[in-house]
ROSE-4610 file (N, C-alpha, C; in Angstrom, 1 decimal, always signed):
// ROSE-4610
residu = [M/M/M/Q/Q/Q/N/N/N/K/K/K/N/N/N/I/I/I/I/I/I/I/I/I/T/T/T/G/G/G/T/T/T/S/S/S/R/R/R/G/G/G/I/I/I/G/G/G/Y/Y/Y/E/E/E/L/L/L/A/A/A/L/L/L/Q/Q/Q/F/F/F/A/A/A/N/N/N/E/E/E/G/G/G/H/H/H/N/N/N/V/V/V/L/L/L/A/A/A/L/L/L/S/S/S/R/R/R/K/K/K/T/T/T/Q/Q/Q/K/K/K/A/A/A/L/L/L/I/I/I/E/E/E/H/H/H/K/K/K/N/N/N/I/I/I/T/T/T/C/C/C/L/L/L/S/S/S/V/V/V/D/D/D/L/L/L/S/S/S/L/L/L/D/D/D/A/A/A/S/S/S/I/I/I/D/D/D/E/E/E/V/V/V/E/E/E/N/N/N/F/F/F/I/I/I/K/K/K/N/N/N/N/N/N/F/F/F/K/K/K/Q/Q/Q/V/V/V/D/D/D/V/V/V/L/L/L/I/I/I/H/H/H/N/N/N/A/A/A/G/G/G/A/A/A/L/L/L/L/L/L/H/H/H/K/K/K/P/P/P/F/F/F/E/E/E/Q/Q/Q/I/I/I/T/T/T/S/S/S/S/S/S/E/E/E/F/F/F/E/E/E/N/N/N/I/I/I/Y/Y/Y/K/K/K/V/V/V/N/N/N/V/V/V/F/F/F/G/G/G/V/V/V/A/A/A/S/S/S/L/L/L/T/T/T/R/R/R/I/I/I/C/C/C/I/I/I/P/P/P/Y/Y/Y/L/L/L/Q/Q/Q/K/K/K/G/G/G/S/S/S/H/H/H/V/V/V/V/V/V/T/T/T/I/I/I/S/S/S/S/S/S/M/M/M/G/G/G/G/G/G/I/I/I/Q/Q/Q/G/G/G/S/S/S/M/M/M/K/K/K/F/F/F/A/A/A/G/G/G/L/L/L/A/A/A/A/A/A/Y/Y/Y/S/S/S/S/S/S/S/S/S/K/K/K/G/G/G/A/A/A/V/V/V/I/I/I/T/T/T/L/L/L/S/S/S/E/E/E/L/L/L/L/L/L/A/A/A/E/E/E/E/E/E/Y/Y/Y/K/K/K/E/E/E/Q/Q/Q/G/G/G/V/V/V/S/S/S/F/F/F/N/N/N/V/V/V/L/L/L/A/A/A/L/L/L/G/G/G/S/S/S/V/V/V/N/N/N/T/T/T/E/E/E/M/M/M/L/L/L/Q/Q/Q/E/E/E/A/A/A/F/F/F/P/P/P/G/G/G/Y/Y/Y/E/E/E/A/A/A/P/P/P/L/L/L/S/S/S/A/A/A/S/S/S/E/E/E/M/M/M/A/A/A/N/N/N/Y/Y/Y/I/I/I/H/H/H/D/D/D/F/F/F/A/A/A/L/L/L/T/T/T/G/G/G/N/N/N/K/K/K/Y/Y/Y/Y/Y/Y/N/N/N/G/G/G/K/K/K/V/V/V/L/L/L/Q/Q/Q/V/V/V/S/S/S/S/S/S/T/T/T/T/T/T/P/P/P]
num = [1/1/1/2/2/2/3/3/3/4/4/4/5/5/5/6/6/6/7/7/7/8/8/8/9/9/9/10/10/10/11/11/11/12/12/12/13/13/13/14/14/14/15/15/15/16/16/16/17/17/17/18/18/18/19/19/19/20/20/20/21/21/21/22/22/22/23/23/23/24/24/24/25/25/25/26/26/26/27/27/27/28/28/28/29/29/29/30/30/30/31/31/31/32/32/32/33/33/33/34/34/34/35/35/35/36/36/36/37/37/37/38/38/38/39/39/39/40/40/40/41/41/41/42/42/42/43/43/43/44/44/44/45/45/45/46/46/46/47/47/47/48/48/48/49/49/49/50/50/50/51/51/51/52/52/52/53/53/53/54/54/54/55/55/55/56/56/56/57/57/57/58/58/58/59/59/59/60/60/60/61/61/61/62/62/62/63/63/63/64/64/64/65/65/65/66/66/66/67/67/67/68/68/68/69/69/69/70/70/70/71/71/71/72/72/72/73/73/73/74/74/74/75/75/75/76/76/76/77/77/77/78/78/78/79/79/79/80/80/80/81/81/81/82/82/82/83/83/83/84/84/84/85/85/85/86/86/86/87/87/87/88/88/88/89/89/89/90/90/90/91/91/91/92/92/92/93/93/93/94/94/94/95/95/95/96/96/96/97/97/97/98/98/98/99/99/99/100/100/100/101/101/101/102/102/102/103/103/103/104/104/104/105/105/105/106/106/106/107/107/107/108/108/108/109/109/109/110/110/110/111/111/111/112/112/112/113/113/113/114/114/114/115/115/115/116/116/116/117/117/117/118/118/118/119/119/119/120/120/120/121/121/121/122/122/122/123/123/123/124/124/124/125/125/125/126/126/126/127/127/127/128/128/128/129/129/129/130/130/130/131/131/131/132/132/132/133/133/133/134/134/134/135/135/135/136/136/136/137/137/137/138/138/138/139/139/139/140/140/140/141/141/141/142/142/142/143/143/143/144/144/144/145/145/145/146/146/146/147/147/147/148/148/148/149/149/149/150/150/150/151/151/151/152/152/152/153/153/153/154/154/154/155/155/155/156/156/156/157/157/157/158/158/158/159/159/159/160/160/160/161/161/161/162/162/162/163/163/163/164/164/164/165/165/165/166/166/166/167/167/167/168/168/168/169/169/169/170/170/170/171/171/171/172/172/172/173/173/173/174/174/174/175/175/175/176/176/176/177/177/177/178/178/178/179/179/179/180/180/180/181/181/181/182/182/182/183/183/183/184/184/184/185/185/185/186/186/186/187/187/187/188/188/188/189/189/189/190/190/190/191/191/191/192/192/192/193/193/193/194/194/194/195/195/195/196/196/196/197/197/197/198/198/198/199/199/199/200/200/200/201/201/201/202/202/202/203/203/203/204/204/204/205/205/205/206/206/206/207/207/207/208/208/208/209/209/209/210/210/210/211/211/211/212/212/212/213/213/213/214/214/214/215/215/215/216/216/216/217/217/217/218/218/218/219/219/219/220/220/220/221/221/221/222/222/222/223/223/223/224/224/224/225/225/225/226/226/226/227/227/227]
x = [-9.7/-9.0/-10.1/-9.9/-10.7/-10.9/-12.0/-12.3/-11.5/-10.7/-10.0/-10.6/-10.3/-10.5/-9.4/-9.6/-8.5/-8.7/-7.7/-7.8/-6.8/-7.3/-6.3/-6.5/-5.4/-5.5/-5.3/-5.6/-5.4/-6.2/-7.4/-8.2/-9.0/-8.9/-9.6/-9.2/-8.0/-7.4/-6.1/-5.7/-4.4/-4.4/-3.2/-2.8/-4.0/-4.3/-5.2/-6.6/-6.9/-8.3/-8.4/-7.2/-7.2/-7.1/-6.4/-6.2/-7.7/-8.4/-9.7/-10.7/-10.6/-11.4/-11.1/-9.8/-9.2/-9.5/-9.4/-9.6/-11.1/-11.8/-13.4/-13.9/-13.4/-13.9/-13.8/-12.6/-12.4/-13.2/-14.0/-14.9/-14.4/-13.2/-12.6/-13.4/-13.5/-14.0/-13.1/-13.3/-12.4/-12.8/-12.0/-12.4/-11.3/-11.9/-11.3/-11.4/-10.0/-10.0/-9.3/-10.0/-9.5/-10.2/-9.6/-10.5/-11.6/-11.5/-12.4/-12.9/-14.1/-14.6/-15.0/-14.8/-15.3/-16.7/-17.3/-18.7/-18.6/-17.6/-17.4/-17.2/-16.4/-16.1/-17.3/-18.0/-19.1/-20.3/-20.4/-21.6/-21.1/-19.8/-19.5/-19.8/-20.5/-21.0/-19.9/-18.8/-17.7/-16.8/-17.2/-16.3/-17.1/-16.5/-16.9/-16.0/-16.5/-15.7/-15.9/-14.8/-14.9/-14.0/-14.7/-14.0/-13.4/-12.0/-11.3/-10.0/-9.6/-8.4/-7.4/-6.5/-5.8/-4.8/-4.7/-3.7/-4.5/-5.8/-6.7/-7.0/-7.1/-7.5/-8.9/-9.9/-11.1/-11.4/-10.6/-10.7/-10.2/-9.1/-8.6/-9.5/-10.3/-11.2/-12.3/-12.7/-13.8/-13.5/-12.3/-11.7/-11.7/-11.2/-11.2/-12.5/-13.5/-15.0/-15.4/-15.1/-15.5/-14.9/-13.6/-13.0/-13.5/-13.7/-14.2/-15.7/-16.5/-17.8/-18.1/-17.1/-17.5/-16.5/-15.3/-14.2/-13.8/-13.5/-13.1/-11.6/-11.2/-9.8/-9.5/-8.2/-7.5/-6.6/-6.7/-5.9/-4.7/-5.1/-4.2/-4.4/-3.3/-3.4/-2.3/-2.7/-2.0/-1.9/-0.8/-0.6/-0.1/-1.1/-0.9/-1.0/-1.8/-2.0/-0.5/-0.5/+0.8/+0.5/+1.4/+1.3/+2.7/+2.7/+4.0/+4.2/+5.3/+5.6/+6.8/+6.8/+8.0/+8.2/+9.3/+9.6/+11.1/+11.7/+13.0/+13.1/+14.1/+14.0/+13.9/+14.6/+14.5/+13.2/+12.4/+11.0/+9.9/+10.3/+9.3/+9.1/+7.9/+7.5/+7.5/+7.5/+7.5/+6.1/+4.9/+3.7/+3.7/+4.1/+4.2/+5.0/+6.1/+7.0/+6.3/+5.7/+4.9/+3.7/+3.0/+1.9/+2.3/+3.5/+3.9/+4.1/+4.9/+5.1/+3.7/+2.8/+1.5/+0.9/+0.7/+0.2/+1.0/+2.4/+3.2/+3.8/+3.9/+4.5/+3.6/+3.1/+2.2/+0.8/+0.3/-0.9/-0.6/+0.5/+0.9/+0.9/+1.6/+1.8/+0.5/-0.3/-1.6/-2.5/-2.7/-3.5/-3.1/-1.7/-1.2/-1.5/-1.2/-1.5/-2.8/-3.9/-5.3/-5.5/-4.9/-5.1/-4.4/-3.4/-2.6/-3.5/-4.3/-5.2/-5.9/-6.1/-7.0/-6.2/-4.8/-3.9/-3.6/-3.7/-3.6/-2.3/-2.1/-1.0/-1.2/-0.4/-0.6/-0.9/-1.4/-1.7/-0.4/-0.7/+0.3/+0.1/+1.1/+1.1/+2.1/+1.4/+2.4/+2.4/+3.6/+3.8/+4.3/+3.7/+4.1/+5.1/+6.4/+7.4/+7.7/+8.9/+9.6/+11.0/+11.4/+12.9/+13.6/+13.0/+13.7/+13.9/+13.3/+13.5/+14.6/+15.0/+16.1/+17.5/+18.3/+19.6/+20.5/+21.3/+22.1/+21.5/+20.2/+19.5/+19.8/+19.4/+19.4/+18.5/+18.9/+17.9/+17.6/+16.5/+16.2/+15.8/+16.2/+16.1/+14.5/+14.2/+12.8/+12.0/+12.6/+11.6/+12.2/+12.8/+13.4/+12.3/+11.1/+10.2/+9.6/+9.2/+8.6/+9.7/+10.7/+11.7/+12.1/+12.3/+12.7/+11.6/+10.3/+9.2/+9.2/+9.4/+9.3/+10.4/+11.6/+12.7/+12.4/+11.4/+11.1/+10.1/+9.2/+8.3/+9.0/+10.1/+10.8/+11.4/+12.0/+12.6/+11.5/+10.3/+9.3/+8.8/+8.7/+8.2/+9.2/+10.5/+11.4/+11.4/+11.0/+11.1/+9.8/+8.6/+7.4/+7.6/+8.3/+8.4/+9.2/+10.1/+10.8/+10.0/+9.2/+8.4/+7.4/+6.8/+5.5/+5.7/+7.0/+7.2/+6.9/+6.9/+6.3/+4.8/+4.2/+2.7/+2.4/+3.5/+3.2/+2.8/+2.8/+2.3/+3.5/+3.4/+4.5/+4.3/+5.5/+5.5/+6.6/+6.2/+7.0/+6.9/+7.9/+7.8/+7.9/+7.4/+7.5/+8.0/+9.2/+9.8/+9.5/+8.6/+8.3/+9.1/+9.4/+9.9/+8.7/+8.9/+7.9/+6.8/+5.4/+4.4/+3.6/+2.9/+2.1/+0.8/+0.9/-0.3/-0.7/-1.9/-2.2/-1.2/-0.9/+0.0/+1.4/+1.9/+3.2/+3.1/+2.0/+1.8/+1.7/+1.0/+0.8/+2.3/+3.0/+4.5/+5.5/+5.3/+6.2/+5.4/+4.8/+4.0/+4.7/+4.1/+4.6/+5.5/+6.0/+6.8/+6.0/+6.4/+5.8/+6.4/+5.9/+6.5/+6.1/+7.1/+6.9/+5.8/+5.2/+4.3/+3.0/+1.7/+0.6/+0.1/-0.9/-1.4/-1.9/-2.7/-3.2/-2.1/-1.0/+0.0/+0.7/+1.0/+1.6/+0.6/-0.7/-1.6/-1.6/-1.4/-1.4/-0.3/+0.9/+2.1/+1.8/+1.4/+1.1/+0.0/-1.1/-2.2/-1.5/-0.8/-0.2/+0.7/+1.5/+2.3/+1.7/+0.7/+0.0/-0.7/-1.1/-1.6/-0.7/+0.5/+1.4/+2.8/+3.1/+4.6/+5.1/+4.1/+4.4/+4.8/+4.6/+5.3/+6.6/+7.2/+8.6/+9.3/+8.8/+9.4/+8.7/+9.7/+9.1/+10.3/+9.9/+10.8/+11.7/+11.3/+12.1/+11.6/+12.6/+12.2/+12.5/+11.5/+11.6/+11.7/+12.6/+12.8/+11.9/+11.0/+10.0/+10.2/+11.3/+11.5/+12.4/+11.9/+12.4/+13.3/+13.1/+13.9/+14.4/+15.1/+15.5/+15.3/+14.4/+13.5/+12.5]
y = [+17.9/+16.5/+15.4/+14.6/+13.6/+12.5/+12.1/+11.2/+9.8/+9.3/+8.1/+6.9/+5.7/+4.5/+4.2/+4.2/+4.1/+2.9/+2.1/+1.0/+1.2/+1.1/+1.3/+0.2/-0.4/-1.4/-0.8/-1.5/-1.1/+0.2/+0.2/+1.6/+1.7/+0.8/+0.6/+1.7/+2.3/+3.4/+3.9/+4.8/+5.5/+6.1/+5.9/+6.5/+6.1/+4.9/+4.3/+4.9/+5.1/+5.7/+7.2/+7.9/+9.2/+9.3/+8.5/+8.6/+8.2/+7.3/+7.0/+8.1/+8.8/+10.1/+11.1/+11.3/+12.4/+12.1/+11.0/+10.8/+10.8/+10.3/+10.2/+11.6/+12.6/+13.8/+14.6/+14.2/+14.9/+14.4/+13.3/+12.8/+11.5/+11.1/+9.8/+8.7/+7.5/+6.3/+5.5/+5.1/+4.5/+3.1/+2.1/+0.7/+0.6/+0.5/+0.5/-1.0/-1.4/-3.0/-3.0/-3.6/-3.9/-5.0/-5.5/-6.6/-6.0/-4.8/-4.1/-2.9/-2.5/-1.3/-0.3/+1.0/+2.2/+2.8/+3.1/+3.8/+4.9/+5.9/+7.1/+6.6/+5.6/+5.0/+4.5/+3.5/+2.9/+3.9/+5.0/+5.9/+6.9/+6.9/+7.9/+7.4/+8.2/+7.7/+7.4/+7.9/+7.6/+6.4/+5.8/+4.7/+3.4/+2.3/+0.9/+0.3/-0.3/-1.1/-2.5/-3.2/-4.7/-5.1/-6.0/-6.5/-7.8/-7.8/-8.8/-9.1/-10.2/-10.7/-10.9/-10.1/-10.4/-11.5/-12.1/-13.3/-14.5/-14.4/-15.5/-15.4/-16.6/-16.7/-16.2/-16.6/-16.2/-14.7/-14.0/-12.6/-12.0/-12.6/-11.9/-12.1/-13.3/-13.7/-12.5/-12.2/-11.2/-9.8/-9.4/-8.2/-8.1/-9.2/-9.5/-9.2/-9.9/-9.9/-8.4/-7.6/-6.3/-5.4/-5.7/-4.7/-5.1/-6.3/-6.8/-6.2/-6.2/-5.9/-4.4/-3.7/-2.2/-1.3/-1.4/-0.5/-0.7/-2.0/-2.2/-1.5/-0.6/+0.0/+0.4/+0.2/+0.7/+1.8/+3.0/+4.1/+4.1/+4.0/+4.1/+2.9/+2.1/+1.2/+1.4/+1.6/+1.8/+0.8/+0.1/-1.0/-0.4/-0.1/+0.5/-0.5/-1.6/-2.5/-3.0/-3.2/-3.9/-4.3/-5.4/-6.0/-5.9/-5.4/-5.1/-6.1/-6.5/-7.4/-7.0/-6.6/-6.2/-7.2/-8.0/-9.3/-9.8/-10.1/-10.7/-11.9/-11.9/-12.8/-14.3/-14.7/-16.0/-16.5/-15.4/-15.8/-15.8/-15.4/-15.3/-16.9/-17.3/-18.6/-18.5/-19.8/-19.7/-19.2/-19.4/-19.0/-17.5/-16.8/-15.5/-14.7/-15.4/-14.9/-14.9/-16.0/-16.3/-15.4/-15.1/-14.1/-12.8/-12.3/-11.0/-11.0/-12.1/-12.0/-12.3/-12.9/-13.2/-11.7/-11.0/-9.5/-8.6/-8.5/-7.5/-7.7/-9.1/-9.5/-10.2/-11.5/-12.2/-11.5/-10.7/-9.9/-8.8/-8.2/-7.2/-7.8/-9.1/-9.6/-10.1/-10.8/-11.2/-10.2/-9.1/-8.0/-7.3/-7.2/-6.6/-7.5/-8.8/-9.8/-9.7/-9.5/-9.5/-8.2/-7.1/-5.8/-5.5/-6.4/-6.1/-6.1/-6.9/-6.7/-5.3/-4.7/-3.4/-2.2/-2.4/-1.2/-0.9/+0.4/+1.0/+2.0/+2.4/+3.4/+4.5/+4.9/+6.1/+5.7/+4.3/+3.9/+3.9/+3.9/+4.2/+3.0/+2.2/+1.3/+1.8/+2.2/+2.7/+1.7/+1.3/+0.5/+1.1/+1.1/+1.7/+0.7/+1.1/+0.3/+1.0/+0.8/+1.3/+1.6/+2.6/+2.9/+1.6/+0.7/-0.4/-1.3/-1.3/-2.2/-1.8/-0.4/+0.1/-0.4/-1.1/-1.4/-0.3/-0.6/+0.4/+1.4/+1.3/+2.2/+1.8/+2.6/+2.1/+1.1/+0.0/-1.1/-1.1/-1.7/-1.7/-3.2/-3.5/-4.9/-5.2/-6.4/-6.9/-6.7/-6.2/-5.9/-7.0/-7.9/-8.9/-9.2/-9.6/-10.1/-8.9/-7.8/-6.6/-5.9/-5.6/-5.0/-5.8/-7.1/-7.8/-8.0/-8.1/-8.0/-6.8/-5.7/-4.5/-4.2/-4.9/-5.0/-5.9/-6.8/-7.7/-7.0/-6.2/-5.5/-4.4/-3.9/-3.0/-3.7/-4.7/-5.4/-5.9/-6.4/-6.7/-5.6/-4.4/-3.2/-3.0/-3.0/-2.8/-3.7/-4.9/-5.9/-5.8/-5.5/-5.1/-3.9/-2.9/-1.7/-2.1/-2.9/-3.4/-4.2/-5.1/-6.1/-5.4/-4.2/-3.8/-2.3/-1.8/-0.4/-0.2/-1.3/-1.1/-0.9/-1.3/-1.0/+0.4/+1.2/+2.5/+2.5/+1.4/+1.3/+1.5/+2.5/+2.9/+2.1/+1.6/+1.1/+1.8/+2.4/+3.1/+2.6/+3.1/+2.6/+3.8/+4.0/+5.1/+4.4/+4.6/+4.0/+5.0/+4.9/+5.8/+5.6/+6.8/+6.8/+6.6/+7.0/+6.7/+7.8/+7.2/+8.0/+7.7/+8.8/+8.4/+7.8/+6.4/+5.7/+4.9/+4.2/+3.3/+2.1/+1.6/+0.4/+0.8/+2.0/+2.4/+2.4/+2.9/+2.8/+1.5/+0.6/-0.8/-1.3/-1.2/-1.7/-1.1/+0.3/+1.1/+2.1/+1.6/+2.4/+3.7/+4.8/+5.9/+6.7/+6.0/+6.9/+7.9/+9.1/+10.1/+10.3/+10.0/+10.2/+11.6/+12.2/+13.7/+14.0/+13.0/+13.1/+12.4/+13.1/+12.4/+11.6/+10.7/+10.0/+10.9/+12.0/+12.8/+13.4/+14.0/+14.7/+13.6/+12.4/+11.5/+11.2/+11.1/+10.7/+11.9/+13.1/+14.2/+14.0/+13.6/+13.5/+12.2/+11.1/+10.0/+10.2/+11.0/+11.2/+12.0/+13.1/+13.8/+12.9/+12.2/+11.3/+10.4/+9.7/+8.8/+9.3/+10.4/+11.1/+11.5/+11.9/+12.7/+12.1/+11.3/+10.8/+10.0/+9.4/+8.5/+9.3/+10.6/+11.3/+11.5/+11.4/+11.7/+10.3/+9.4/+8.1/+6.9/+5.9/+4.6/+3.7/+2.6/+1.6/+2.3/+3.4/+4.1/+3.9/+4.1/+4.0/+5.4/+5.9/+7.2/+7.2/+7.7/+7.7/+8.9/+8.7/+9.8/+9.7/+10.4/+10.4/+11.5/+12.2/+13.5/+13.2/+12.0/+11.7/+10.2/+9.9/+8.5/+8.2/+7.3/+6.5/+7.5]
z = [-13.4/-13.4/-13.7/-14.6/-14.9/-13.7/-13.4/-12.2/-12.7/-11.7/-12.0/-11.1/-11.5/-10.8/-9.8/-8.5/-7.5/-6.6/-6.5/-5.4/-4.4/-3.1/-2.0/-1.0/-0.5/+0.5/+1.9/+2.8/+4.4/+4.5/+4.4/+4.5/+5.7/+6.7/+7.8/+8.8/+8.7/+9.7/+9.1/+9.7/+9.4/+7.9/+7.4/+6.1/+4.9/+4.9/+3.9/+4.1/+5.3/+5.5/+5.1/+5.4/+4.9/+3.5/+2.8/+1.3/+0.7/+1.1/+0.6/+0.5/+1.8/+1.8/+1.0/+0.7/+0.1/-1.5/-1.9/-3.3/-3.6/-2.7/-2.9/-2.9/-1.9/-1.9/-3.2/-3.9/-5.1/-6.3/-6.0/-7.0/-7.7/-7.4/-7.9/-7.4/-8.1/-7.7/-6.9/-5.7/-4.8/-4.4/-4.7/-4.1/-2.9/-1.8/-0.5/+0.1/+0.1/+0.6/+2.0/+2.8/+4.1/+4.8/+6.0/+6.7/+7.5/+7.9/+8.6/+7.8/+7.9/+7.2/+8.2/+7.6/+8.6/+8.1/+8.9/+8.4/+7.5/+7.7/+6.9/+5.5/+5.3/+4.1/+3.5/+4.1/+3.6/+3.1/+3.9/+3.5/+2.3/+1.9/+1.0/-0.5/-1.2/-2.5/-3.4/-3.3/-4.3/-3.7/-2.7/-2.3/-2.1/-2.7/-2.5/-1.5/-0.4/+0.6/+0.3/+0.4/+0.3/+1.5/+2.4/+3.6/+3.2/+3.0/+2.4/+3.1/+3.0/+3.4/+2.2/+1.8/+0.5/+0.5/+1.6/+1.8/+1.3/+1.1/+0.9/-0.8/-1.2/-2.9/-3.1/-2.1/-2.2/-2.3/-1.5/-1.4/-2.6/-3.2/-4.5/-5.6/-5.6/-6.6/-6.5/-5.2/-5.0/-5.6/-5.3/-6.0/-7.4/-8.0/-9.3/-10.0/-9.4/-9.9/-9.9/-8.9/-8.8/-9.9/-10.0/-11.1/-12.5/-12.7/-14.0/-14.3/-13.3/-13.5/-13.3/-12.7/-12.4/-12.8/-12.5/-12.9/-14.3/-14.8/-16.0/-16.5/-15.8/-15.8/-14.5/-14.2/-13.0/-13.3/-12.8/-13.1/-12.0/-10.7/-9.6/-8.7/-8.3/-7.4/-6.2/-5.0/-3.9/-2.9/-2.8/-1.8/-0.5/+0.3/+1.5/+2.8/+2.7/+3.7/+4.1/+5.5/+6.1/+7.5/+7.6/+9.0/+9.6/+10.9/+11.6/+12.8/+12.8/+14.1/+14.8/+16.0/+16.6/+17.7/+17.5/+18.4/+18.2/+19.1/+18.9/+17.9/+16.9/+16.1/+16.4/+17.4/+17.9/+18.6/+18.7/+19.4/+18.2/+17.0/+16.1/+15.4/+15.4/+14.9/+13.5/+12.8/+11.4/+10.8/+11.6/+11.2/+11.3/+12.3/+12.4/+11.1/+11.0/+9.9/+8.5/+8.2/+7.1/+6.9/+8.2/+8.0/+7.5/+8.1/+7.8/+6.2/+5.7/+4.2/+3.3/+4.0/+3.3/+3.0/+4.1/+3.8/+3.1/+3.5/+3.0/+1.7/+1.3/-0.1/-0.9/-0.4/-1.2/-1.7/-0.8/-1.0/-2.0/-1.9/-3.0/-4.3/-4.4/-5.8/-6.4/-5.5/-6.0/-6.3/-5.7/-6.2/-7.4/-7.6/-8.7/-9.9/-9.6/-10.7/-11.5/-10.5/-11.1/-11.7/-11.2/-11.9/-13.2/-13.5/-14.6/-16.0/-16.1/-17.4/-17.5/-16.4/-16.3/-16.0/-16.1/-16.0/-17.4/-17.7/-19.0/-19.2/-20.3/-20.5/-19.5/-18.6/-17.7/-16.4/-16.1/-14.8/-13.9/-12.6/-11.6/-10.4/-10.2/-9.1/-8.1/-6.8/-5.8/-4.5/-4.3/-3.2/-2.0/-0.9/+0.4/+1.0/+1.2/+1.8/+3.1/+3.5/+4.7/+4.6/+5.3/+5.4/+5.8/+6.6/+7.2/+5.9/+5.0/+3.7/+2.8/+3.1/+2.2/+2.5/+1.5/+1.9/+2.2/+3.4/+4.0/+5.0/+5.0/+6.1/+7.5/+8.4/+9.8/+10.1/+10.7/+11.1/+12.7/+12.9/+14.4/+14.8/+15.8/+16.4/+16.6/+16.4/+16.6/+15.4/+14.2/+13.0/+11.8/+12.1/+11.0/+10.2/+10.5/+9.6/+8.7/+9.5/+8.8/+7.8/+8.3/+7.5/+6.2/+6.5/+5.3/+4.2/+4.7/+3.7/+3.0/+3.7/+2.9/+1.8/+2.1/+1.2/+0.0/+0.2/-0.7/-1.8/-1.4/-2.2/-3.1/-2.4/-3.2/-4.5/-4.4/-5.4/-6.5/-5.8/-6.6/-7.7/-7.1/-7.8/-8.9/-8.6/-9.5/-10.8/-10.5/-11.5/-12.4/-11.7/-12.6/-13.4/-13.0/-13.7/-15.0/-14.9/-16.1/-17.0/-16.4/-17.1/-18.0/-17.4/-18.0/-18.5/-18.7/-19.1/-20.6/-21.5/-22.8/-22.9/-21.7/-21.6/-21.3/-20.7/-20.1/-18.7/-18.0/-16.7/-15.7/-14.8/-13.8/-12.6/-12.1/-10.6/-9.8/-8.7/-8.0/-6.4/-5.6/-4.1/-3.4/-2.3/-1.3/+0.0/+0.4/+1.5/+2.6/+3.6/+4.5/+5.8/+6.5/+7.9/+8.7/+10.1/+11.0/+10.8/+10.8/+10.8/+12.1/+12.7/+13.8/+13.7/+13.3/+13.3/+14.3/+14.2/+15.4/+15.3/+14.0/+14.0/+14.6/+14.4/+15.1/+16.4/+17.0/+18.5/+19.1/+18.3/+18.8/+18.9/+18.1/+18.0/+19.0/+19.0/+19.8/+20.6/+21.8/+22.6/+23.1/+23.0/+23.4/+22.4/+21.4/+20.5/+19.6/+19.6/+18.8/+17.4/+16.4/+15.2/+14.7/+13.8/+13.4/+12.3/+11.8/+10.7/+11.3/+11.0/+11.1/+10.0/+10.1/+9.0/+7.9/+8.1/+7.3/+6.5/+7.2/+6.5/+5.4/+5.8/+4.8/+3.7/+4.0/+3.1/+2.0/+2.4/+1.5/+0.5/+0.8/+0.0/-0.9/-0.4/-1.1/-2.2/-1.8/-2.7/-4.0/-3.7/-4.9/-5.7/-5.0/-5.8/-6.6/-6.2/-6.7/-8.2/-8.1/-9.3/-10.3/-9.9/-10.7/-10.8/-9.8/-9.7/-10.9/-11.6/-12.7/-13.9/-13.9/-14.9/-14.9/-13.6/-13.5/-13.0/-12.6/-12.0/-12.6/-12.7/-13.0/-12.5/-11.7/-11.2/-10.0/-9.3/-8.3/-7.2/-6.1/-4.7/-4.1/-3.6/-3.1/-1.6/-0.8/+0.6/+1.1/+2.0/+2.5/+4.0/+4.4/+5.9/+6.2/+7.3/+7.7/+8.9/+9.5/+10.7/+10.8/+11.8/+11.9/+13.4/+13.8/+12.9/+12.3]
């Protein structure tokens, strides 16, 4: 398999961390984006780590400069970064609600926008959403900001698939069920999800490389349990 240029967000832990290592160990060139960086990623010869906050314009500019000067082409873009807030709706402040959307929606839109000139025929943009963002799925109290933001990126991906289909760029969404990550434990202490971060990373890895052959503008529900 020809080595690809792959961008992954949210690589400091969990699924994003596992994905970065999987792709890099196969020889792909990985740009790992997160606010914090991990030593194992920094030291890997196939990984470039940028410590960025994608809700800030300056960080978006930094990523764009790297792509322009180094990658010049983006084969796979995985929007994995996410912020989760578990709090009763009436207690959520406007700034807290806005922050969730800055990370989960606006960051996705901004990063996609700067990558558009570098996406070629056959490129695949994968957005990691949640079962909570699926219309008609079971909803859970306290996740108004998080789940609604995950619904927003589903619609965004569907629209982008239509807008760029003539260029041969595919946009798909994986709506995940619960995965046993640190973020899940922070929001729901003590809950044991059926899948580990590495197990889910295996699935996303394969889908990112081959899913665009079969899907475009689709939302795949990746969940074996509820929640």
